[in-house]
C-alpha atoms as an extended CHARMM CRD file, in Angstrom:
* protein
*
       269  EXT
         1         1  MET       CA            114.7030000000      143.5920000000       84.7530000000  PROA      1               0.0000000000
         2         2  THR       CA            111.6310000000      143.8470000000       86.9530000000  PROA      2               0.0000000000
         3         3  GLN       CA            111.8220000000      141.5590000000       89.9600000000  PROA      3               0.0000000000
         4         4  VAL       CA            108.7460000000      139.5670000000       90.8970000000  PROA      4               0.0000000000
         5         5  THR       CA            107.7640000000      140.0180000000       94.5150000000  PROA      5               0.0000000000
         6         6  PRO       CA            106.6430000000      136.7920000000       96.2330000000  PROA      6               0.0000000000
         7         7  THR       CA            102.9460000000      136.8200000000       97.0490000000  PROA      7               0.0000000000
         8         8  GLY       CA            102.9420000000      134.2050000000       99.7860000000  PROA      8               0.0000000000
         9         9  LEU       CA            101.0590000000      131.8550000000       97.4730000000  PROA      9               0.0000000000
        10        10  ASP       CA            104.0470000000      130.8790000000       95.3260000000  PROA      10              0.0000000000
        11        11  ALA       CA            104.8390000000      127.1710000000       95.1360000000  PROA      11              0.0000000000
        12        12  HSD       CA            107.5920000000      125.8240000000       97.3650000000  PROA      12              0.0000000000
        13        13  LYS       CA            110.8630000000      125.1990000000       95.5480000000  PROA      13              0.0000000000
        14        14  PRO       CA            112.1490000000      121.5990000000       95.2350000000  PROA      14              0.0000000000
        15        15  ALA       CA            114.7230000000      122.0070000000       98.0250000000  PROA      15              0.0000000000
        16        16  GLU       CA            112.0030000000      123.2240000000      100.3810000000  PROA      16              0.0000000000
        17        17  ILE       CA            109.7040000000      120.3650000000       99.3750000000  PROA      17              0.0000000000
        18        18  THR       CA            112.5280000000      117.9690000000      100.2070000000  PROA      18              0.0000000000
        19        19  ARG       CA            112.8650000000      119.5060000000      103.6600000000  PROA      19              0.0000000000
        20        20  LEU       CA            109.1060000000      119.4070000000      104.2950000000  PROA      20              0.0000000000
        21        21  ILE       CA            108.8130000000      115.7950000000      103.1860000000  PROA      21              0.0000000000
        22        22  ARG       CA            111.6330000000      114.7820000000      105.5280000000  PROA      22              0.0000000000
        23        23  LEU       CA            110.0620000000      116.6130000000      108.4660000000  PROA      23              0.0000000000
        24        24  SER       CA            106.6970000000      115.0520000000      107.6810000000  PROA      24              0.0000000000
        25        25  GLY       CA            108.3520000000      111.6200000000      107.6210000000  PROA      25              0.0000000000
        26        26  ILE       CA            109.7370000000      112.1730000000      111.1170000000  PROA      26              0.0000000000
        27        27  ALA       CA            106.3250000000      113.2310000000      112.3940000000  PROA      27              0.0000000000
        28        28  LYS       CA            104.6210000000      110.2440000000      110.7680000000  PROA      28              0.0000000000
        29        29  ALA       CA            107.1400000000      107.7940000000      112.2210000000  PROA      29              0.0000000000
        30        30  GLU       CA            106.5960000000      109.2390000000      115.7050000000  PROA      30              0.0000000000
        31        31  MET       CA            102.7840000000      109.3550000000      115.5260000000  PROA      31              0.0000000000
        32        32  PRO       CA            101.0140000000      107.5980000000      118.4280000000  PROA      32              0.0000000000
        33        33  LEU       CA             99.2070000000      104.3580000000      117.6770000000  PROA      33              0.0000000000
        34        34  ALA       CA             95.5790000000      105.5180000000      117.9750000000  PROA      34              0.0000000000
        35        35  PRO       CA             95.7030000000      108.3770000000      115.4570000000  PROA      35              0.0000000000
        36        36  LEU       CA             98.0010000000      106.3730000000      113.1700000000  PROA      36              0.0000000000
        37        37  ILE       CA             95.6610000000      103.4050000000      112.8620000000  PROA      37              0.0000000000
        38        38  THR       CA             92.6140000000      105.6780000000      112.5830000000  PROA      38              0.0000000000
        39        39  LEU       CA             94.1210000000      107.7360000000      109.7770000000  PROA      39              0.0000000000
        40        40  SER       CA             95.3640000000      104.5610000000      108.0870000000  PROA      40              0.0000000000
        41        41  VAL       CA             91.8700000000      103.0710000000      108.0040000000  PROA      41              0.0000000000
        42        42  LEU       CA             90.6520000000      106.3430000000      106.5260000000  PROA      42              0.0000000000
        43        43  GLY       CA             93.4000000000      106.1120000000      103.9110000000  PROA      43              0.0000000000
        44        44  GLY       CA             92.1000000000      102.7200000000      102.7920000000  PROA      44              0.0000000000
        45        45  VAL       CA             88.5370000000      104.0300000000      102.7670000000  PROA      45              0.0000000000
        46        46  PHE       CA             89.4720000000      107.0620000000      100.6640000000  PROA      46              0.0000000000
        47        47  ILE       CA             91.4530000000      105.1070000000       98.0810000000  PROA      47              0.0000000000
        48        48  SER       CA             88.6250000000      102.5680000000       97.8520000000  PROA      48              0.0000000000
        49        49  LEU       CA             86.1220000000      105.3500000000       97.2030000000  PROA      49              0.0000000000
        50        50  GLY       CA             88.3540000000      106.6190000000       94.4120000000  PROA      50              0.0000000000
        51        51  ALA       CA             88.6030000000      103.0970000000       93.0010000000  PROA      51              0.0000000000
        52        52  LEU       CA             84.8210000000      102.7050000000       93.1860000000  PROA      52              0.0000000000
        53        53  PHE       CA             84.3860000000      106.0280000000       91.3840000000  PROA      53              0.0000000000
        54        54  TYR       CA             86.8490000000      104.8520000000       88.7290000000  PROA      54              0.0000000000
        55        55  THR       CA             84.9750000000      101.5650000000       88.2880000000  PROA      55              0.0000000000
        56        56  GLN       CA             81.6420000000      103.3280000000       87.9110000000  PROA      56              0.0000000000
        57        57  THR       CA             83.0420000000      105.9250000000       85.5130000000  PROA      57              0.0000000000
        58        58  THR       CA             84.4870000000      103.3050000000       83.1730000000  PROA      58              0.0000000000
        59        59  SER       CA             81.6040000000      100.7960000000       83.3790000000  PROA      59              0.0000000000
        60        60  GLY       CA             79.2190000000      100.2260000000       80.5310000000  PROA      60              0.0000000000
        61        61  PHE       CA             81.8030000000      100.7660000000       77.7670000000  PROA      61              0.0000000000
        62        62  ALA       CA             82.6260000000       97.8840000000       75.4460000000  PROA      62              0.0000000000
        63        63  ASP       CA             85.9770000000       99.3980000000       74.5170000000  PROA      63              0.0000000000
        64        64  LEU       CA             88.0720000000      101.2950000000       77.0680000000  PROA      64              0.0000000000
        65        65  ASN       CA             89.8860000000      103.7010000000       74.7750000000  PROA      65              0.0000000000
        66        66  GLY       CA             92.3680000000      106.3490000000       75.8560000000  PROA      66              0.0000000000
        67        67  GLY       CA             89.7630000000      109.0190000000       76.5270000000  PROA      67              0.0000000000
        68        68  ILE       CA             87.6650000000      106.7810000000       78.7610000000  PROA      68              0.0000000000
        69        69  THR       CA             90.6670000000      105.5690000000       80.7690000000  PROA      69              0.0000000000
        70        70  LEU       CA             91.7850000000      109.1740000000       81.2210000000  PROA      70              0.0000000000
        71        71  MET       CA             88.3100000000      110.0530000000       82.4820000000  PROA      71              0.0000000000
        72        72  GLY       CA             88.5170000000      107.1050000000       84.8540000000  PROA      72              0.0000000000
        73        73  GLY       CA             91.9290000000      108.2430000000       86.0480000000  PROA      73              0.0000000000
        74        74  VAL       CA             90.5910000000      111.6880000000       86.8720000000  PROA      74              0.0000000000
        75        75  ALA       CA             87.7860000000      110.0120000000       88.8190000000  PROA      75              0.0000000000
        76        76  PHE       CA             90.2500000000      107.8100000000       90.7110000000  PROA      76              0.0000000000
        77        77  SER       CA             92.2380000000      110.8860000000       91.7880000000  PROA      77              0.0000000000
        78        78  LEU       CA             89.4130000000      111.5440000000       94.2540000000  PROA      78              0.0000000000
        79        79  GLY       CA             91.0520000000      108.9590000000       96.5200000000  PROA      79              0.0000000000
        80        80  LEU       CA             94.4350000000      110.6740000000       96.8020000000  PROA      80              0.0000000000
        81        81  ILE       CA             92.8070000000      114.1080000000       97.0240000000  PROA      81              0.0000000000
        82        82  LEU       CA             90.8830000000      112.9050000000      100.0780000000  PROA      82              0.0000000000
        83        83  VAL       CA             94.0490000000      111.4240000000      101.5650000000  PROA      83              0.0000000000
        84        84  VAL       CA             96.2500000000      114.4940000000      101.0670000000  PROA      84              0.0000000000
        85        85  VAL       CA             93.8010000000      117.3680000000      101.4780000000  PROA      85              0.0000000000
        86        86  GLY       CA             91.4210000000      115.6810000000      103.9050000000  PROA      86              0.0000000000
        87        87  GLY       CA             94.2280000000      114.0890000000      105.8970000000  PROA      87              0.0000000000
        88        88  ALA       CA             94.9100000000      110.3440000000      106.1010000000  PROA      88              0.0000000000
        89        89  GLU       CA             97.7900000000      107.8780000000      106.0970000000  PROA      89              0.0000000000
        90        90  LEU       CA             98.5360000000      105.8840000000      102.9470000000  PROA      90              0.0000000000
        91        91  PHE       CA            101.1680000000      103.1670000000      102.6860000000  PROA      91              0.0000000000
        92        92  THR       CA            102.2720000000      104.0830000000       99.1830000000  PROA      92              0.0000000000
        93        93  GLY       CA            102.8480000000      107.7260000000      100.0760000000  PROA      93              0.0000000000
        94        94  ASN       CA            104.5450000000      106.7780000000      103.3230000000  PROA      94              0.0000000000
        95        95  THR       CA            107.2850000000      104.9750000000      101.4280000000  PROA      95              0.0000000000
        96        96  MET       CA            108.8780000000      108.4460000000      101.2790000000  PROA      96              0.0000000000
        97        97  ILE       CA            109.5300000000      108.2690000000      105.0250000000  PROA      97              0.0000000000
        98        98  VAL       CA            112.7300000000      106.5140000000      103.9640000000  PROA      98              0.0000000000
        99        99  MET       CA            114.2130000000      109.9890000000      103.4770000000  PROA      99              0.0000000000
       100       100  ALA       CA            114.1030000000      110.6020000000      107.2270000000  PROA      100             0.0000000000
       101       101  TYR       CA            115.5770000000      107.1400000000      107.7890000000  PROA      101             0.0000000000
       102       102  VAL       CA            118.6390000000      107.6200000000      105.5930000000  PROA      102             0.0000000000
       103       103  ASP       CA            119.2600000000      110.9310000000      107.3790000000  PROA      103             0.0000000000
       104       104  LYS       CA            119.2150000000      108.9650000000      110.6720000000  PROA      104             0.0000000000
       105       105  ARG       CA            116.3350000000      111.0260000000      111.9990000000  PROA      105             0.0000000000
       106       106  ILE       CA            114.2550000000      107.8900000000      112.6270000000  PROA      106             0.0000000000
       107       107  THR       CA            115.1900000000      104.2910000000      113.3830000000  PROA      107             0.0000000000
       108       108  SER       CA            114.5510000000      101.2760000000      111.1880000000  PROA      108             0.0000000000
       109       109  GLN       CA            112.1070000000      100.0710000000      113.8600000000  PROA      109             0.0000000000
       110       110  ALA       CA            110.1040000000      103.3090000000      113.6100000000  PROA      110             0.0000000000
       111       111  LEU       CA            110.0820000000      103.0820000000      109.8140000000  PROA      111             0.0000000000
       112       112  LEU       CA            108.8640000000       99.4790000000      109.7470000000  PROA      112             0.0000000000
       113       113  ARG       CA            106.3270000000      100.1840000000      112.5210000000  PROA      113             0.0000000000
       114       114  ASN       CA            104.7730000000      102.9320000000      110.4380000000  PROA      114             0.0000000000
       115       115  TRP       CA            104.6820000000      100.8710000000      107.2650000000  PROA      115             0.0000000000
       116       116  ALA       CA            103.1870000000       97.8220000000      108.9980000000  PROA      116             0.0000000000
       117       117  ILE       CA            100.4840000000       99.7370000000      110.8660000000  PROA      117             0.0000000000
       118       118  VAL       CA             99.5420000000      101.8910000000      107.8920000000  PROA      118             0.0000000000
       119       119  LEU       CA             99.3680000000       98.8870000000      105.5590000000  PROA      119             0.0000000000
       120       120  LEU       CA             97.1430000000       97.0530000000      108.0550000000  PROA      120             0.0000000000
       121       121  GLY       CA             94.9100000000      100.0780000000      108.5240000000  PROA      121             0.0000000000
       122       122  ASN       CA             94.6450000000      100.6270000000      104.7800000000  PROA      122             0.0000000000
       123       123  ALA       CA             93.6450000000       96.9840000000      104.3270000000  PROA      123             0.0000000000
       124       124  ILE       CA             90.9360000000       97.3150000000      106.9970000000  PROA      124             0.0000000000
       125       125  GLY       CA             89.5710000000      100.4290000000      105.3240000000  PROA      125             0.0000000000
       126       126  CYS       CA             89.5020000000       98.7290000000      101.9240000000  PROA      126             0.0000000000
       127       127  ALA       CA             87.7560000000       95.6680000000      103.3520000000  PROA      127             0.0000000000
       128       128  ALA       CA             85.1280000000       97.8770000000      104.9820000000  PROA      128             0.0000000000
       129       129  ILE       CA             84.2940000000       99.6230000000      101.7000000000  PROA      129             0.0000000000
       130       130  VAL       CA             84.2600000000       96.3490000000       99.7500000000  PROA      130             0.0000000000
       131       131  SER       CA             81.7600000000       94.9770000000      102.2840000000  PROA      131             0.0000000000
       132       132  LEU       CA             79.5600000000       98.0630000000      102.0980000000  PROA      132             0.0000000000
       133       133  VAL       CA             79.6340000000       98.1380000000       98.2990000000  PROA      133             0.0000000000
       134       134  TYR       CA             78.6620000000       94.4670000000       98.1560000000  PROA      134             0.0000000000
       135       135  GLY       CA             75.9530000000       94.9100000000      100.7870000000  PROA      135             0.0000000000
       136       136  ALA       CA             74.5370000000       97.8910000000       98.9080000000  PROA      136             0.0000000000
       137       137  GLY       CA             74.0970000000       95.7830000000       95.7690000000  PROA      137             0.0000000000
       138       138  LEU       CA             76.4250000000       98.0020000000       93.7700000000  PROA      138             0.0000000000
       139       139  LEU       CA             78.3120000000       95.0580000000       92.2810000000  PROA      139             0.0000000000
       140       140  ASP       CA             75.3690000000       94.1130000000       90.0870000000  PROA      140             0.0000000000
       141       141  GLY       CA             74.9250000000       95.0920000000       86.4640000000  PROA      141             0.0000000000
       142       142  ALA       CA             77.4570000000       97.0950000000       84.4770000000  PROA      142             0.0000000000
       143       143  LEU       CA             79.4600000000       98.1760000000       87.5110000000  PROA      143             0.0000000000
       144       144  GLY       CA             79.8650000000       94.5740000000       88.6450000000  PROA      144             0.0000000000
       145       145  GLN       CA             80.9100000000       93.4750000000       85.1760000000  PROA      145             0.0000000000
       146       146  ARG       CA             83.5170000000       96.2040000000       85.0560000000  PROA      146             0.0000000000
       147       147  ALA       CA             84.7510000000       95.2930000000       88.5660000000  PROA      147             0.0000000000
       148       148  ALA       CA             85.1770000000       91.6700000000       87.4960000000  PROA      148             0.0000000000
       149       149  ALA       CA             87.0220000000       92.6900000000       84.3210000000  PROA      149             0.0000000000
       150       150  ILE       CA             89.4190000000       94.8890000000       86.3220000000  PROA      150             0.0000000000
       151       151  SER       CA             90.1290000000       92.0520000000       88.7400000000  PROA      151             0.0000000000
       152       152  ASN       CA             90.6900000000       89.5420000000       85.9400000000  PROA      152             0.0000000000
       153       153  ALA       CA             93.1460000000       91.8580000000       84.1980000000  PROA      153             0.0000000000
       154       154  LYS       CA             95.1580000000       92.3390000000       87.3700000000  PROA      154             0.0000000000
       155       155  ILE       CA             95.5350000000       88.6850000000       88.2800000000  PROA      155             0.0000000000
       156       156  ALA       CA             96.4780000000       87.9080000000       84.6690000000  PROA      156             0.0000000000
       157       157  LEU       CA             99.6980000000       89.9090000000       85.0480000000  PROA      157             0.0000000000
       158       158  SER       CA            102.9150000000       87.9910000000       85.6060000000  PROA      158             0.0000000000
       159       159  PRO       CA            104.7520000000       88.7650000000       88.8820000000  PROA      159             0.0000000000
       160       160  PHE       CA            107.4370000000       90.6540000000       86.9730000000  PROA      160             0.0000000000
       161       161  GLU       CA            104.8540000000       92.7240000000       85.0990000000  PROA      161             0.0000000000
       162       162  ALA       CA            103.0760000000       93.5000000000       88.3640000000  PROA      162             0.0000000000
       163       163  PHE       CA            106.3850000000       94.4590000000       89.9890000000  PROA      163             0.0000000000
       164       164  CYS       CA            107.3970000000       96.8280000000       87.1840000000  PROA      164             0.0000000000
       165       165  ARG       CA            103.9490000000       98.3860000000       87.0490000000  PROA      165             0.0000000000
       166       166  GLY       CA            104.1200000000       98.8530000000       90.8130000000  PROA      166             0.0000000000
       167       167  ILE       CA            107.3890000000      100.7730000000       90.5140000000  PROA      167             0.0000000000
       168       168  LEU       CA            106.0380000000      103.0700000000       87.8200000000  PROA      168             0.0000000000
       169       169  CYS       CA            102.7380000000      103.5620000000       89.6260000000  PROA      169             0.0000000000
       170       170  ASN       CA            104.1360000000      104.6890000000       92.9480000000  PROA      170             0.0000000000
       171       171  ALA       CA            106.6810000000      106.9370000000       91.3160000000  PROA      171             0.0000000000
       172       172  LEU       CA            103.7190000000      108.8490000000       89.8880000000  PROA      172             0.0000000000
       173       173  VAL       CA            101.7180000000      108.6660000000       93.1330000000  PROA      173             0.0000000000
       174       174  CYS       CA            104.6240000000      110.0170000000       95.1770000000  PROA      174             0.0000000000
       175       175  LEU       CA            105.2520000000      112.6990000000       92.5840000000  PROA      175             0.0000000000
       176       176  ALA       CA            101.5940000000      113.6900000000       93.0280000000  PROA      176             0.0000000000
       177       177  VAL       CA            102.1940000000      113.9850000000       96.7810000000  PROA      177             0.0000000000
       178       178  TRP       CA            105.4570000000      115.8290000000       96.1330000000  PROA      178             0.0000000000
       179       179  LEU       CA            103.7270000000      118.3680000000       93.9040000000  PROA      179             0.0000000000
       180       180  ALA       CA            100.8920000000      118.7360000000       96.4080000000  PROA      180             0.0000000000
       181       181  VAL       CA            103.4220000000      119.6510000000       99.1020000000  PROA      181             0.0000000000
       182       182  SER       CA            104.6850000000      122.4040000000       96.8040000000  PROA      182             0.0000000000
       183       183  ALA       CA            101.2540000000      124.0530000000       96.7840000000  PROA      183             0.0000000000
       184       184  ARG       CA            100.0860000000      126.6250000000       99.3300000000  PROA      184             0.0000000000
       185       185  THR       CA             96.3500000000      126.3510000000       98.6470000000  PROA      185             0.0000000000
       186       186  ALA       CA             93.8440000000      123.4930000000       98.6390000000  PROA      186             0.0000000000
       187       187  MET       CA             93.0700000000      124.0910000000       94.9660000000  PROA      187             0.0000000000
       188       188  GLY       CA             96.7650000000      124.0130000000       94.1340000000  PROA      188             0.0000000000
       189       189  MET       CA             97.0780000000      120.6970000000       95.9570000000  PROA      189             0.0000000000
       190       190  ILE       CA             94.1160000000      119.2220000000       94.0960000000  PROA      190             0.0000000000
       191       191  LEU       CA             95.3920000000      120.2670000000       90.6860000000  PROA      191             0.0000000000
       192       192  SER       CA             98.8370000000      118.8880000000       91.5450000000  PROA      192             0.0000000000
       193       193  ILE       CA             97.3690000000      115.5100000000       92.4270000000  PROA      193             0.0000000000
       194       194  VAL       CA             94.9770000000      114.9490000000       89.5250000000  PROA      194             0.0000000000
       195       195  TRP       CA             97.3510000000      114.5890000000       86.5960000000  PROA      195             0.0000000000
       196       196  PRO       CA             99.9830000000      112.1690000000       87.9620000000  PROA      196             0.0000000000
       197       197  VAL       CA             97.2040000000      109.9800000000       89.3520000000  PROA      197             0.0000000000
       198       198  ALA       CA             95.1750000000      110.1500000000       86.1550000000  PROA      198             0.0000000000
       199       199  ALA       CA             98.3230000000      109.1790000000       84.2650000000  PROA      199             0.0000000000
       200       200  PHE       CA             99.0210000000      106.0240000000       86.2800000000  PROA      200             0.0000000000
       201       201  VAL       CA             95.4210000000      104.8670000000       86.0160000000  PROA      201             0.0000000000
       202       202  ALA       CA             95.1380000000      105.5870000000       82.2950000000  PROA      202             0.0000000000
       203       203  ILE       CA             98.4310000000      103.8030000000       81.6140000000  PROA      203             0.0000000000
       204       204  GLY       CA             97.3000000000      100.7310000000       83.5590000000  PROA      204             0.0000000000
       205       205  LEU       CA             99.8010000000      100.6910000000       86.4240000000  PROA      205             0.0000000000
       206       206  GLU       CA             99.4560000000       98.8800000000       89.7500000000  PROA      206             0.0000000000
       207       207  HSD       CA             98.6980000000      100.4610000000       93.1390000000  PROA      207             0.0000000000
       208       208  SER       CA             98.7880000000       98.0210000000       96.0480000000  PROA      208             0.0000000000
       209       209  ILE       CA             96.1590000000       99.7330000000       98.2220000000  PROA      209             0.0000000000
       210       210  ALA       CA             93.7810000000      100.2370000000       95.3170000000  PROA      210             0.0000000000
       211       211  ASN       CA             94.1920000000       96.5380000000       94.5350000000  PROA      211             0.0000000000
       212       212  LEU       CA             93.1280000000       95.7000000000       98.0910000000  PROA      212             0.0000000000
       213       213  TYR       CA             89.7530000000       97.0570000000       97.0350000000  PROA      213             0.0000000000
       214       214  LEU       CA             89.6280000000       96.3300000000       93.3050000000  PROA      214             0.0000000000
       215       215  ILE       CA             90.5470000000       92.6370000000       93.3170000000  PROA      215             0.0000000000
       216       216  PRO       CA             88.1710000000       91.5770000000       96.1450000000  PROA      216             0.0000000000
       217       217  ALA       CA             85.4040000000       93.7150000000       94.6340000000  PROA      217             0.0000000000
       218       218  GLY       CA             85.8980000000       91.9330000000       91.3250000000  PROA      218             0.0000000000
       219       219  ALA       CA             85.8520000000       88.5680000000       93.0500000000  PROA      219             0.0000000000
       220       220  LEU       CA             82.5460000000       89.4110000000       94.7460000000  PROA      220             0.0000000000
       221       221  ALA       CA             81.2170000000       90.4710000000       91.3470000000  PROA      221             0.0000000000
       222       222  GLY       CA             81.9820000000       87.0200000000       89.9310000000  PROA      222             0.0000000000
       223       223  ALA       CA             85.6130000000       87.0770000000       88.8010000000  PROA      223             0.0000000000
       224       224  PRO       CA             87.3170000000       83.6940000000       89.4120000000  PROA      224             0.0000000000
       225       225  VAL       CA             89.9700000000       85.0120000000       91.8060000000  PROA      225             0.0000000000
       226       226  SER       CA             91.6880000000       82.6270000000       94.2160000000  PROA      226             0.0000000000
       227       227  SER       CA             93.4640000000       83.7610000000       97.3520000000  PROA      227             0.0000000000
       228       228  GLY       CA             96.7280000000       82.5860000000       95.8020000000  PROA      228             0.0000000000
       229       229  ALA       CA             96.1880000000       84.7120000000       92.6980000000  PROA      229             0.0000000000
       230       230  PHE       CA             95.3820000000       87.7100000000       94.9000000000  PROA      230             0.0000000000
       231       231  VAL       CA             98.6040000000       87.3020000000       96.8610000000  PROA      231             0.0000000000
       232       232  ALA       CA            100.5800000000       86.6720000000       93.6680000000  PROA      232             0.0000000000
       233       233  ASN       CA             99.5110000000       90.1170000000       92.4650000000  PROA      233             0.0000000000
       234       234  LEU       CA             99.7390000000       91.9630000000       95.7660000000  PROA      234             0.0000000000
       235       235  LEU       CA            103.2530000000       90.9920000000       96.8550000000  PROA      235             0.0000000000
       236       236  PRO       CA            105.1540000000       92.0950000000       93.7250000000  PROA      236             0.0000000000
       237       237  VAL       CA            103.0210000000       95.2440000000       93.4980000000  PROA      237             0.0000000000
       238       238  LEU       CA            103.8510000000       96.0890000000       97.1210000000  PROA      238             0.0000000000
       239       239  ALA       CA            107.5480000000       95.5730000000       96.4650000000  PROA      239             0.0000000000
       240       240  GLY       CA            107.3840000000       97.6820000000       93.3300000000  PROA      240             0.0000000000
       241       241  ASN       CA            105.4920000000      100.4370000000       95.1230000000  PROA      241             0.0000000000
       242       242  VAL       CA            108.1890000000      100.6240000000       97.8070000000  PROA      242             0.0000000000
       243       243  ILE       CA            110.9610000000      100.8800000000       95.2310000000  PROA      243             0.0000000000
       244       244  GLY       CA            109.1060000000      103.4160000000       93.0950000000  PROA      244             0.0000000000
       245       245  GLY       CA            108.2470000000      105.6860000000       96.0080000000  PROA      245             0.0000000000
       246       246  ALA       CA            111.2290000000      105.2900000000       98.3090000000  PROA      246             0.0000000000
       247       247  GLY       CA            113.9210000000      105.0280000000       95.6500000000  PROA      247             0.0000000000
       248       248  GLY       CA            112.4480000000      106.6080000000       92.5640000000  PROA      248             0.0000000000
       249       249  VAL       CA            111.2210000000      109.7630000000       94.2950000000  PROA      249             0.0000000000
       250       250  ALA       CA            112.3160000000      110.2240000000       97.9170000000  PROA      250             0.0000000000
       251       251  LEU       CA            115.9440000000      109.1070000000       97.6680000000  PROA      251             0.0000000000
       252       252  ALA       CA            116.3830000000      110.6860000000       94.2450000000  PROA      252             0.0000000000
       253       253  TYR       CA            115.3760000000      114.0960000000       95.5770000000  PROA      253             0.0000000000
       254       254  ARG       CA            117.3490000000      113.4740000000       98.7610000000  PROA      254             0.0000000000
       255       255  LEU       CA            120.4330000000      112.9210000000       96.6210000000  PROA      255             0.0000000000
       256       256  ALA       CA            119.7330000000      116.0640000000       94.6200000000  PROA      256             0.0000000000
       257       257  TYR       CA            118.8650000000      118.4170000000       97.4810000000  PROA      257             0.0000000000
       258       258  GLY       CA            120.1650000000      116.7130000000      100.6210000000  PROA      258             0.0000000000
       259       259  ARG       CA            122.8360000000      119.2920000000      101.3140000000  PROA      259             0.0000000000
       260       260  SER       CA            120.2070000000      122.0010000000      101.5920000000  PROA      260             0.0000000000
       261       261  LEU       CA            118.3280000000      120.2620000000      104.4070000000  PROA      261             0.0000000000
       262       262  ARG       CA            118.4320000000      121.8910000000      107.8130000000  PROA      262             0.0000000000
       263       263  ASP       CA            117.8310000000      120.1390000000      111.1000000000  PROA      263             0.0000000000
       264       264  GLU       CA            114.5460000000      121.4350000000      112.4530000000  PROA      264             0.0000000000
       265       265  PRO       CA            111.8840000000      120.0370000000      114.7730000000  PROA      265             0.0000000000
       266       266  ALA       CA            109.4820000000      117.6120000000      113.1460000000  PROA      266             0.0000000000
       267       267  THR       CA            106.1870000000      119.0870000000      112.0050000000  PROA      267             0.0000000000
       268       268  SER       CA            103.1820000000      117.5240000000      110.3240000000  PROA      268             0.0000000000
       269       269  LEU       CA            102.2800000000      118.7380000000      106.8520000000  PROA      269             0.0000000000
């Protein structure tokens, strides 16, 4: 048989992805405060821009059939592409830092510090984009109607539904990040991200950071959303996102490939 010679552009194998994700988790947990909060705000901004693009793409349609929701999902993938390729910190992706924690490469304090700061920064970024979108008058007309409909649908979910959708959502989001780490080119990263993200959006799953933009935007567009209803959606989605990303992806791959990990200095992806 003819052996294929590696070109240097071949995708990383799963064991190598596992190692890179763990090393990235160490670097993220040890990141100084100023860059961490800055990149976290950017993460919220980027996801909000993807959510805005999704809202615009799906507005004006009386019936959101499968093709339209798929188109909207592809549009929403802009947010994670900006986060991964452009460089930012996103709470949902950072749930995979748990891999470094179970290997005792970071402390529980470092893990919780990262999650708390990144979640706060993401929320600030989302609030900034919501304010700009409202100030720009973009929540009028068909886009505003679609924003309100999205918000209404989210707060109508029961806590258990929101929790389960959060688990499924972040499993797909973290798989998108996982596949992106396998790529050696920017185009490979982009193509790796689009389909898992498009899938979660088209299916109707729940992403906590996206909801930090989508629900307030809908409320500003006229949806009758109370602060209690917002929290009732956000908390179970957050919990589900942690389980889906940390357990469904990071710890599953850690269990499968943990023995192949080598202790090396932390490096940023």
